[in-house]
N, C-alpha and C positions, 0 to 999 in steps of 0.2 A: 558338382561337375559343371553346372551352368556358370557358377562364379569363375571357375578356372578357364572356361572357354571365353568368357567376357574379358578376363584379364589378359589372356594370351593374344586375343585380337587387338587389345589396346596396346600391348607391348610392341607388336609387329607394326602397328600404325606409327607409333612414336619413333621406332627405329628408322622408318622411311624418311622422317624429317630431320634426323641427325641430332637428337638431344644428347647432352653430355653423358648423363647416366639415367637409368631406369631402375627403380627399386620396387620390390614386392614384399610386403610385411604381413605376417599373421599376428594379429593383436591378441595377446593372451591375458589381457586385463580382466578383472572381475565383470561378469555379465557382458563381455564384449565378443570375442571369438569370431572376428570377421577379418577380411582382407583389405589392405590399403596399398594402392600403387602410388608411387611418387616419380614424377619426371623432374629432373633438376639440371640446371646449367649454371656454371660460373665461368665467365670469360673476361680476362684482363686485356687491356689495350693501352695505347700510349697516353690516354687521358684519364684512365681510371679502370673501372670494372663494372660488369653487368651481371646480375644474379636473378634467377627466377626459379620457382618450383610450382608444380601443380599436384595436388593430392586428390585422389578419388577413394572414397570408402565404398565397399560393396556388400550389400546384403545385410544391413543392420535391421534388426527386428524382422518384419515380414516383407521388407522391400526386396524386390527381385531386380538386381542390377545395381546401378549407382545410387547410393543413398545420400552422399555428400560430396561436393566438389569445392575446392578451395584453391585460390590463385594468389601468388605474391610475386611482385617484381620490384627490384631495387637497382638504383644506379648510383655509383660513387664517382665524383670527379675529383681527382687529386689536386691539391693546391701546390703547384710548382713541383719542386723536388722534395718537399717535406713529407712526413708520414701522415699528415692530416688531409682530409678531404671533405667535400660536401656530399651528403647522402640524401637522396630522394626515394620515396617508396610508396607503393599502393598495395593494398590487399583487400580481399573480399571473397564471398562465395555464397552458396545456397545449398539447401538440403531438403529431403523429404522423409516422412516417417509413416509407417503403417504398423499399427498394433491394434488389431480388431477389438472393438468396432470403430476405433478412431484412426484417422489418417489426415495428412495435410503437408504443407510445405512451409519453409521459412528461409529467410536470408540471413547471411552473416554481414553485419553492418560494414559498409565500405569504410576504409580508413586510409588517410593520407598522412605520411610522416616525412619530416625533413629535419636535418640537423648536422652535427659534426661527427666525423668518423676518424679514428686513429688506428692505423694498421702497422703491424710489424711482422716480418718474415725472416727466418734464418737465411743465411747466404746460400745454402744448398736446398732451401725450401722443404726441409724435413719437418719443420714446424712453424707455426705462426698463429697470430690472433688479431682480432679487430674489436675495438670498443666503440660504442655509438651512444651519443646523448641526443635524443630526438624529441621534437614537438610532435604531438599526435592529435589529429582531428578524427573523431569517430562519428560518422554521419548519423544524425538524429539522436545522438546520445551525449557527446562531449565535443564542444567546439575547440576547447583548449585543454589538452591533457599532455602527458609525457610518456616516454618509453626509454628504458636503458637496456642496451643489448650487448652481449658478448658472443663472439664466434671464434672457434678455435679448430686447429687440426694438428695432429702429431703422427708422423709416419715412423714406425719402429721396425726392428728386426729386418733391416735391409729393405724396407718397403713392404714386407709381408703382412704387417699389421698396421691398421690405421685407426686412430681414435679421433673422432670429429664430433662437432655438435654446436649448439647455441644455447643461450639462456636469455630470456626476455622478462622484464619486470615493468609493468605499466599501471597507470591509473585508470580504472574503469569501475563504475558503480554497478553492482549486481545484487539482486534480491533473491534469497533462498528462503521461502516461507516467511517467517517472522524476522529473519536475519538479513541485514544489509552489509555487503562488503564493498570496499573501495579500491582494492588493489588485486592484480592478477600476476601470477608467476607461471612461467612455462619454460622447461628445459628439455632437450632431447639429445642426450649424449649417445653416440653410436660407436660400436666397436666392430671392425671388419677384419676378416682374414682374407688376404688377396691371393687367390690361387695363381693368377697371372695378371697382366695389365688390364684385362677386360672383366674378369669374373671374380666376385667376392661373395662370401657368406658371413653372416653375423646377425646384427640386430640393434635395437635401441631400447632405451628405457625412457618413457615419457614421465617426467616429474612435473606435477602441476598443482596449483592452488587457486581455487575459485575460477576454474577455466571450463569453458564449454558446458555450462549448466551444471557443473559438479562443485558442490561446496566443500571447502577444506582441501587438505593435501592428499594427493593421489599418486600412486606409483603403478605404471602400466607398462610391462615389458612386451617386446615383440621379437620374433624370429624373422630374419630377412635374407633376401638374395639381391644382389646388385650387379648390373651389367653396365660397364662404362664403354662408350663408343670412342 
């Protein structure tokens, strides 16, 4: 109940500032079973587009309240009337853990990215995608790395069903016991049923490899609700 009260207060706060959409997911992955809220905005304009999202995890382990926060913001400036653009991005975050008798806090390394974006949209904006080839600087870890990103959306059944998501592949060294890995993959395809222009239900499947302290390939589904302002 405390989790639900915290999330309800958070959603009401975000509604006041007019974010594009708010999502609430229940993570059903193995040994997870917690809530994640997402605030997301995508806004095109005459010179390109701006995108950001904020994720909060609630109640992981023995943590009461927010156990992880993560922020990402990106800007694309289109190059004339071409489908190409310049992409700039920042992401980072922090978290805390409590699993008696141990507790502590950690940061998610700040990362800065820049590179080339190619975007395509159907004339009726029923579907579209973006491909990005990016230089990546991960603070205190990699001065020179790379990331390849794909983003897509498809609206089906007269707009009643939306299939959206992204896939990232990047260079980052991680150590898991005696094993060292050099690459990370993360994708989060989402499927939504849109009851109306504001309210949707569905969820996502997080597909990852060597991500967030987990070695190897993982599949973690969620159930979610989304409200679009």
